[in-house]
N, C-alpha and C positions, 0 to 999 in steps of 0.2 A: 518507496518508489513513487507511489501515487501522488504525493505532494510535489514531486518534480514535474508533474504535467502542467503546472501553472507557475506564475511568478509570485504567487502568494507565499508568505512564510509557512514553515512547517506547521506552526501553531494554528495559523488561520486555516490552512488546508484541512488539518485534522478536525478542527472545531466546526468549520462550516460544512464539511462533508462527512459527518459522523457515520451516517448510514453506509456510505460507500466504503469507508475505512473498515467498519465492522464486517461488512459482507466480504471484502477482500480477505480480511483476517480469518473469517470462518472458512473460506475456501482453502486457505493454506493449512489451517488447523485440521480440516477434514482429511487432507492428504497426509498430514503427520499422523493422525489417528490410524488411518489405513495402513501406514507403514510401521505402526507400533512405536512411534516417537512421542515423547512427552515434552513439548516446548516449555522453556523456562521464561519467566517474566523479567522485564527490565524497564527502567524509566517510565513506570506507570502502565506499561503493556502487561496485562494480566490474562494469559491465555484461558485459564479456567473461567474467569469472569466473562470474557467475550463470548465464550461458547455456552454460557449458562442459560441464556434466555431471560435473565433477570434484567429488565431494561433499566431499573434504577441503579443496579450495581454496574451495568455497562456504562451508563452515563457518568457515574462517579469515576470509573476507571479512565474514561476518555478525558474527563476534567483533569485528572492527575497528569495524564500524558501532555495535555495542552499546557498546564501550569509549568511543567518541567521544560517544555519547549520554549515557553515565553521567557523563562529565566536564563535560558542558554544563550551564550553569545553567538552561537552558530544558528542563524535564522533559517538557512536553507541547507538542503542535503548535498552531499557530494555528487549525487546523481544530477541534481539540478545544476550544480556548477559545471559538470561535464557537458550538459546540454546547453545551458544559457551563456556560459562564460568561455569555456574551452572549445565548444563546438566539436565535441568528439563523441565517439561511441561510449556507451555506458557498460556496466557489468550486468545488464539485465539478463542476457542469455546465460551467463555463468551462475547467476543467483537463482533465476526462475526456470531455466531450461530443465534442470533436474526435477524440480517440483512438478512442472507440467508433464514431464515424462512419467513420473511416478503416479500422477493423477490418472493418466491414460492407462497405465498398467493395472491400477486398482479400480478403474471405472468410476472415478470421482470427478464430478463435473466442476470445472473451473473456468466458466465463460468470462467472468469479470477479470480474473487474473490474466487470462490469455489476451483479452482485449487491452488491458493496461500495458502489457508487454508490447503488443502490436503498436499501440499509440507511442510508446517510447521510441520504437524503431522508426515510426513516421516522423517524429521530431528529429531524431538523429539524421534522417535522410533529407530533412529540410522541407518536407511536404505537409507538416502540421506545425502550427505555432504553439508556443507555451501559452495556455489560456485557461481560464476557469471553465470555459465551454467543454474542455476535455473531461473534467470531473462531472460536469452536468451530463455529458453523454453517458458516462459510466453509471450515474445515478438513475438514468432512464432504463438501464438494462434489467 
């Protein structure tokens, strides 16, 4: 979802904003852990690695994600297409509402995730443009 905040490709968004992507993933992984859920990896996303604190392994995992995205014919996410092309609401609430609710229930802080969802709503409402500055703002949090 975070890559949909800009017009950049998914590969570029992930590559250029590694720290933001890892921090977002760690917030979601903390909620999963509190809920007793063990996330599975896919397409280079390796939950165990991202939560390990091993910066070399994390960078290698992100490199794999970026490489997969660069080979993919689909350069932008469906969420981006909803925002940029179809100008319609996304599934942000359906996907992240339960995670944010569980975070509250377990006392897990998810400020970055909550702000990302709020930004998506602002784009949906036409009050925020798709721009790198959105990820820049998340990076400053």
